[in-house]
N, C-alpha and C positions, 0 to 999 in steps of 0.2 A: 927718627929714622932707624935707630938701633932697635927700638921696640918692634918696629915693623919686621925687620930682618929676623928678630928673635921669634916673632909669631910664626913666620913662615918656617923657620927651622924647627920649631916645636911641632907644627902641624905635619911637616914632612916625615916625622917620626911616629905619627899617629895613624892607625888604620883608616881606610876610606870611610868606613861606617864604625862609629864608636859610641860608647856611653860616656856621659859626663863624669860619672862616678869613677870611670877608669882613669881619668886624669888625676883625680885626687890621690889615687894609689901610685900612679906612675911618677908624678912630680912632687909627691908628699905635700900637697896643698891642703888647706882647710876647705871645707865645703863652700864657705863664703868666697874665698879666693877663686875657686873653680867656677862658681857662678859668675863672678866678675869677668873672668877671661872668656867664658862662653858667650856672655852678653856682648862683650867688646868684639870678639871675632865674628859673631853673627851680624853685628852692626856694620862691620867692614866687608861683609860678603865673603868671608873666608870659610865659614861653615853655614850649614842650613839645618834647622831642627826638623825632625820627622813630623812632629806635631804633638799638641797637648802637653802633658807632663810625662812623656815617655822617657825623657833623658837620653834619647837616641839622636845622633847628629850625623850629617854627611860632611865629610872633609873635602871641601871644594878645592883646596890646594892640591890634594892628591888626585882628584877626579872631578872635572867640571860637570860631568853628566852622571850624577849619583845613581847607584844601584839601589833604587828605593825598595825593591822586593827584599833585598838583604836587610834593609832597615826595618821593613815590616815584620820580617821573621824574627829579628832581634828584639823588637819592641813587644811583639805578641806572638810567642812561639806556637800557639795553637792556631794561628791564622791559616785559613783554608780557602783557596780560590774556588768559587762556585759559580753558578749561573752562566751567562753568555760567554764570559771570558774564559771559562774552563772549556767551553765548546770551541772557541776560537783557537786556543792553544793546541787543540787536537786536530785542527784543520777542518772542522765540521761547518764552520761559518767564517766569513771574513769580516763580519761586523765587529767594530772596535768600540768598546764601552769607554765613555769619557771617564767614568769612575768605576773600575771593576768591583764586583761584589765579593766581599771577603767575609766568611763566617769566622767568628771568634768565640771561644768557649765563654759562656756568660758568667762563669765564676772567676774569670781572669780579668785584670784591668783592661778596659777598652778605651784607647786613647783617640782623641780627635785626629783625623788624618784626611786632609782635603783631597788627596789623590785617590782615595778609596771610599767605597760605601761599606761600612762595617756593620755586620749583622750578628748580634749576640745569639748564640745557639746553645741549647742545653747539652749536658753530657750525654743524654740519651740520643740526641741527634748525632753527635760525633760517633757514638758507639754504633749507630745504625748504618752510617755511611763508611765506617772504617774499612770494609773490604774494597771500597772503590777509591781509596786515597792513594795517590802516588806522590813521591817526593822528588822535587827537582834537585839539580846539582847544588843550587844555592841554599838548599834546605827548606824552601817554601813548599807547603803541601798544596796539591791540586786534585780536584775530583776528576776521575776518568770521565770521558764524554758521555758514556752510557748512564753513569750515575748522576752527572750534571743534568742530563735530559730528564731522567726520572724525578730528580729533585725539583726541577722547574715545573713539571707537570703536577707534582704533589701540591703545589700552591694554588692551582686553579684550573688544572686540566688544559686542554688545547685553547679554550676561550681566553685564558690569560697568558698564553704563550707569548714571550716577548719578541719573537722573530717571525717575519713573514715567511711563508713556505719557500719563496724564491731566495731567501737569505740563508736557508738551511740546506746543507749538502747531504742528502739522504744516502748518497753513495760514498760518503766520506770515511767509511771504514768502521762504522759502529758494529760491535760484536753482539750478535743476537742473544747468545747465551748470557753474556754479561749484562745486557739490557734487561733480560728476563729476571736475572738475579736482583738487579737494582729495583725493578718494579715490585718484586715480591717484598723486598726489604722496606720499600716506601709505602707498601700496602695501598697501592693505587686501585681504583675501582675497575671492575671488569671491562667496561667500555673503553676507558682510557688505556688499559693494558692492551686490549685488542688492537686499537688504533696505533699505539706505539710500536707494537711488534710488526704490524702490517707496513709500517713506514720503513722498516729495515730492508735493505736491498736484497738480502738472502731470502726474504719471505715472498718476494714477487709481487708485493702490494704497492699501491700508490701512496704517496705522502698525504696524510690527512690535512684537511683545511681547518684552520683555527676558527 
């Protein structure tokens, strides 16, 4: 019983999202002892690992609904929300992805994470999309909707577009100039560029059919 109280007391003093290595320093434990505590707490449902060998954990004593995006950013600082989920966050679609697509710098460790689809990307890719990256309050990077759209089209054009026309809000506030900038950066073909720009409400065109 005392051990259980001790576990709760320790976890109440630990951030909601933490690294296992932080416990080693905080409590002056050996790595072995830290591993033993982490295993015991996980078995008892007091903490939950982010995934893989990331050494990042959610403190369920502090918060039963973990902020996994904070854990994602802590485990992989280069993480960037792309694809449909980037569009959803901007209000361009209401479609919710079961596993949001996350770009991660390929030279960084990429940990297994069941909540996300992790896509290793080159430094060249990150440099190309850098003008379209915004950062949320929790530190996680997200592609602007115009750049997310251009990025999706760069993978296969409208034929491979993951949303039906009815699921995409063409009046959702896409900025035509920003879209043109993203299209130029992604080096999209002329026909895809023309259709993408015609889909913008400011252009007066209709949304293209995939």
